[in-house]
C-alpha positions as CSV (number, residue, x, y, z in Angstrom):
1,M,0.0,-0.1,-0.1
2,A,1.4,3.4,-0.9
3,A,2.3,5.7,1.7
4,P,0.1,9.1,1.9
5,M,1.2,11.9,0.0
6,D,3.3,14.7,1.9
7,Y,1.9,17.9,0.6
8,T,4.4,20.3,2.3
9,A,7.3,18.0,0.6
10,P,10.1,20.2,-0.7
11,E,10.1,17.7,-3.9
12,L,6.1,18.8,-4.4
13,S,7.0,22.6,-3.5
14,A,9.8,22.3,-6.1
15,R,7.4,21.1,-8.8
16,V,4.7,23.5,-7.9
17,E,7.0,26.4,-8.2
18,E,8.4,25.2,-11.6
19,A,4.6,25.1,-13.1
20,V,3.9,28.5,-11.4
21,R,7.5,30.0,-13.0
22,E,6.2,28.6,-16.5
23,A,2.7,30.3,-16.3
24,G,4.7,33.3,-15.4
25,E,6.6,33.0,-18.6
26,L,3.5,33.1,-20.4
27,I,2.6,36.3,-18.6
28,R,6.0,37.8,-19.5
29,Q,5.1,37.0,-23.0
30,H,1.5,38.6,-23.0
31,D,3.0,41.8,-21.7
32,R,4.9,42.5,-24.7
33,R,1.6,42.4,-26.8
34,P,-1.6,44.4,-27.1
35,R,-4.3,43.5,-24.0
36,R,-7.4,41.9,-24.9
37,I,-9.8,42.9,-22.0
38,R,-13.5,42.4,-21.1
39,H,-15.5,43.4,-18.3
40,K,-17.2,41.3,-15.6
41,A,-20.0,42.5,-13.6
42,S,-18.9,46.0,-13.5
43,I,-16.6,48.5,-15.9
44,K,-14.3,48.6,-13.2
45,D,-13.7,44.3,-12.7
46,L,-11.8,43.3,-15.7
47,V,-10.3,40.1,-17.2
48,T,-7.7,39.8,-19.8
49,E,-7.0,36.6,-22.1
50,T,-4.2,36.4,-19.9
51,D,-5.8,35.7,-16.8
52,C,-7.8,33.0,-18.8
53,A,-4.6,31.6,-20.4
54,V,-2.8,31.2,-17.1
55,E,-5.4,29.6,-15.2
56,A,-6.1,27.1,-18.0
57,M,-2.5,26.2,-18.1
58,L,-2.4,26.0,-14.2
59,R,-5.2,23.8,-14.0
60,E,-3.5,21.3,-16.6
61,S,0.0,21.3,-14.7
62,L,-1.2,21.3,-11.0
63,G,-3.8,18.6,-11.8
64,A,-1.2,16.4,-13.0
65,L,0.9,17.1,-10.1
66,V,-1.7,16.1,-7.0
67,P,-4.8,14.5,-9.4
68,E,-6.9,14.0,-6.0
69,A,-7.0,18.0,-5.4
70,G,-9.9,19.9,-6.8
71,F,-9.5,23.4,-8.5
72,L,-10.9,26.6,-7.4
73,G,-9.9,29.1,-9.7
74,E,-11.1,33.3,-9.7
75,E,-12.0,32.8,-13.4
76,G,-13.2,28.9,-14.0
77,S,-14.5,27.7,-11.1
78,P,-15.0,30.9,-8.5
79,E,-18.1,29.0,-7.1
80,L,-16.5,26.1,-5.7
81,G,-16.1,25.8,-1.8
82,L,-13.0,25.1,-0.1
83,S,-14.1,21.8,1.4
84,G,-11.5,19.0,0.8
85,L,-8.3,19.2,-0.7
86,K,-8.2,22.0,-3.3
87,W,-5.7,24.2,-5.3
88,V,-6.9,27.9,-4.9
89,V,-5.6,30.1,-7.6
90,D,-5.8,33.8,-8.7
91,P,-3.9,33.7,-12.1
92,V,-3.6,37.2,-12.3
93,D,-4.0,39.2,-9.0
94,G,-3.8,42.8,-10.2
95,T,-5.6,42.6,-13.5
96,T,-6.2,46.5,-13.5
97,N,-2.5,47.0,-13.0
98,F,-1.7,44.2,-15.8
99,A,-4.3,45.9,-18.1
100,H,-2.6,49.4,-17.8
101,G,1.0,48.1,-18.1
102,V,1.8,48.6,-14.6
103,P,4.0,45.6,-13.2
104,F,2.3,45.0,-9.7
105,M,0.7,41.9,-10.4
106,A,1.0,38.2,-9.0
107,T,0.0,35.0,-9.6
108,S,-1.0,33.5,-6.1
109,V,-1.3,29.4,-5.8
110,A,-1.9,27.6,-2.7
111,L,-2.8,23.9,-1.9
112,C,-5.2,24.0,0.9
113,Q,-7.1,21.3,3.0
114,D,-10.5,22.2,4.0
115,G,-9.2,25.8,3.6
116,R,-6.3,25.6,5.4
117,P,-3.1,26.2,3.5
118,L,-0.6,23.4,3.0
119,L,1.6,25.0,0.2
120,G,1.6,28.4,-1.1
121,V,3.5,29.8,-4.0
122,V,3.3,33.9,-5.1
123,N,5.3,34.6,-8.4
124,L,5.7,38.5,-9.2
125,P,6.7,37.6,-13.0
126,L,7.3,41.1,-14.1
127,M,9.3,41.9,-10.9
128,G,11.5,39.0,-11.1
129,E,10.2,37.2,-7.6
130,L,8.8,34.2,-6.6
131,Y,7.7,33.4,-2.9
132,S,7.2,30.0,-1.5
133,A,6.2,28.6,1.6
134,A,5.2,25.1,2.8
135,R,3.5,24.6,6.2
136,G,6.1,24.0,9.0
137,R,9.0,24.5,6.5
138,G,9.5,28.1,6.5
139,A,9.3,31.0,3.6
140,R,11.5,31.6,1.0
141,M,11.9,34.1,-1.9
142,N,13.9,33.4,-5.1
143,G,15.0,30.4,-2.6
144,A,16.4,32.7,0.1
145,S,15.1,32.3,3.4
146,I,12.6,35.4,4.3
147,H,11.2,36.8,7.6
148,V,8.9,39.6,8.7
149,S,10.3,42.9,9.8
150,E,11.2,43.6,13.2
151,T,9.4,46.9,13.3
152,A,8.2,47.5,16.9
153,E,6.6,50.9,16.9
154,L,3.6,52.1,14.5
155,V,4.9,55.4,13.7
156,A,7.8,53.7,12.1
157,A,5.6,51.1,10.2
158,L,5.0,51.1,6.7
159,V,1.8,49.7,6.1
160,A,-0.2,48.5,3.0
161,T,-4.3,48.3,2.0
162,G,-6.3,47.9,-0.9
163,F,-9.8,48.9,-2.1
164,P,-12.5,46.4,-3.3
165,Y,-13.8,46.5,-6.8
166,N,-17.3,46.7,-4.9
167,I,-16.2,49.6,-2.8
168,D,-19.4,51.3,-1.9
169,P,-20.3,49.2,1.2
170,H,-16.8,49.8,2.5
171,R,-15.9,53.3,1.6
172,E,-16.8,55.1,4.7
173,A,-15.1,52.4,6.8
174,I,-12.0,53.0,4.7
175,L,-11.8,56.4,4.7
176,R,-12.0,56.3,8.5
177,Q,-9.3,53.8,8.4
178,L,-6.8,56.0,6.0
179,R,-7.7,59.2,8.0
180,L,-6.1,57.2,11.5
181,A,-3.5,55.1,9.7
182,M,-1.8,58.1,7.5
183,P,-0.6,60.1,10.6
184,A,0.1,57.4,13.0
185,T,2.3,55.4,10.6
186,Q,5.4,56.3,8.5
187,G,3.2,55.5,5.4
188,V,0.3,53.9,3.4
189,R,0.7,52.1,0.5
190,R,-1.6,50.5,-2.3
191,A,-0.4,48.4,-5.0
192,G,-3.4,47.0,-6.1
193,A,-2.7,43.2,-5.7
194,A,-3.2,41.5,-2.4
195,A,-1.0,38.6,-3.2
196,L,2.0,41.0,-3.6
197,D,0.9,42.8,-0.5
198,L,1.1,39.6,1.5
199,A,4.4,38.6,0.1
200,F,6.1,42.1,0.9
201,V,4.9,41.6,4.6
202,A,6.4,38.2,4.5
203,C,9.8,39.3,3.6
204,G,9.4,42.8,5.6
205,R,9.1,45.5,3.1
206,Y,5.8,46.2,4.6
207,D,5.3,45.9,8.5
208,G,1.5,45.2,7.9
209,F,-1.5,44.9,5.6
210,F,-5.2,45.0,6.0
211,E,-8.2,45.0,3.4
212,Y,-12.0,44.4,3.0
213,A,-13.8,41.6,0.9
214,L,-10.7,39.7,-0.4
215,N,-11.4,36.2,-2.0
216,A,-9.6,33.0,-0.7
217,W,-7.5,32.9,-4.3
218,D,-6.2,36.5,-3.2
219,T,-4.6,35.4,0.2
220,G,-4.4,31.8,0.0
221,A,-1.0,31.6,-0.5
222,G,0.1,34.7,1.0
223,V,-1.2,34.0,4.4
224,L,0.9,31.1,4.5
225,L,4.0,32.8,3.5
226,I,3.4,35.5,6.6
227,E,2.8,32.5,9.3
228,E,5.8,30.6,8.0
229,A,7.8,34.0,7.9
230,G,7.2,34.6,11.5
231,G,3.8,37.1,11.4
232,R,0.5,36.9,12.7
233,V,-2.7,36.6,10.3
234,G,-6.3,37.5,11.6
235,A,-9.4,39.6,11.3
236,M,-9.5,43.3,11.8
237,D,-11.2,42.5,15.0
238,G,-8.2,40.6,16.4
239,G,-10.1,37.0,15.6
240,P,-9.3,34.3,13.4
241,Y,-9.0,34.8,9.6
242,R,-10.3,32.1,7.4
243,L,-10.0,32.1,3.4
244,G,-12.8,34.3,2.2
245,G,-13.7,36.4,5.1
246,P,-15.1,39.7,5.3
247,D,-11.6,41.2,6.1
248,I,-8.1,40.6,6.9
249,L,-5.0,42.0,9.0
250,V,-1.5,40.9,8.7
251,A,1.3,42.2,10.5
252,N,4.9,41.3,12.2
253,A,4.2,40.2,15.9
254,A,5.2,43.5,17.8
255,L,2.4,45.4,15.5
256,F,-0.4,43.3,15.0
257,E,-2.1,44.4,18.0
258,P,-1.6,48.1,17.9
259,L,-2.8,47.8,14.1
260,R,-5.8,46.2,15.3
261,D,-6.5,48.9,17.9
262,L,-6.2,51.5,15.5
263,L,-8.5,49.6,12.7
264,T,-10.8,49.3,16.0
265,A,-10.6,52.9,16.6
266,A,-11.5,53.8,13.4
267,A,-14.4,51.7,13.1
268,A,-15.7,53.9,16.0
269,T,-14.8,57.1,14.5
270,A,-17.2,59.4,12.7
271,L,-16.1,61.2,9.7
């Protein structure tokens, strides 16, 4: 009887990284030619031919690596749940950036068991950086170990956030957060790709990140990167975060609670 597969094994991680690198090469090829763009539910929510081509490529290559896993992709199967063993994939996180020629975009791939990431890869193909993590085995960028920052004071922290496509339900809350966060920190950044933001927290470039209304494929790989790099992941109220939850807060251990307190104060503050 064959031994059960170890989904965190370095051999599998290496093969997933290679599959994601190959998808990144496709993105680089598409980046050199005119974009073909269509809209989803609103004019702000874009999808390019690259999103679909990369997802199809990963569906095939990842399916061959772990045939027993389902595939939850943003473009082809967003309605599937997180139960069981699943690949959770965003082929092009930051599609709006990519459509406008801005290189801040990522491919996010996570292998999850009942919504718990076991293995994750975030590739920034236009920036030449590939981040990977396996549960219990640490986090890396281009093969080198990474760790969250050691910044201990909020006033010295560089933090990031993002804005949902459907901004109306969250607009006032976001404005309250920004009104408090901008003077309380060294700066607030918005790159427009949550997987990139999470990777930047994992490697210590950002000290924290918070956002509303992210999907499982936006955060599946990134939260594992942060946990394996020594950071904390939760909801904005400090409770546990589950993939696809209404909001997320990540930071190094020293800043998680000060950021949580800032977001709690923002929620109670009138504009």
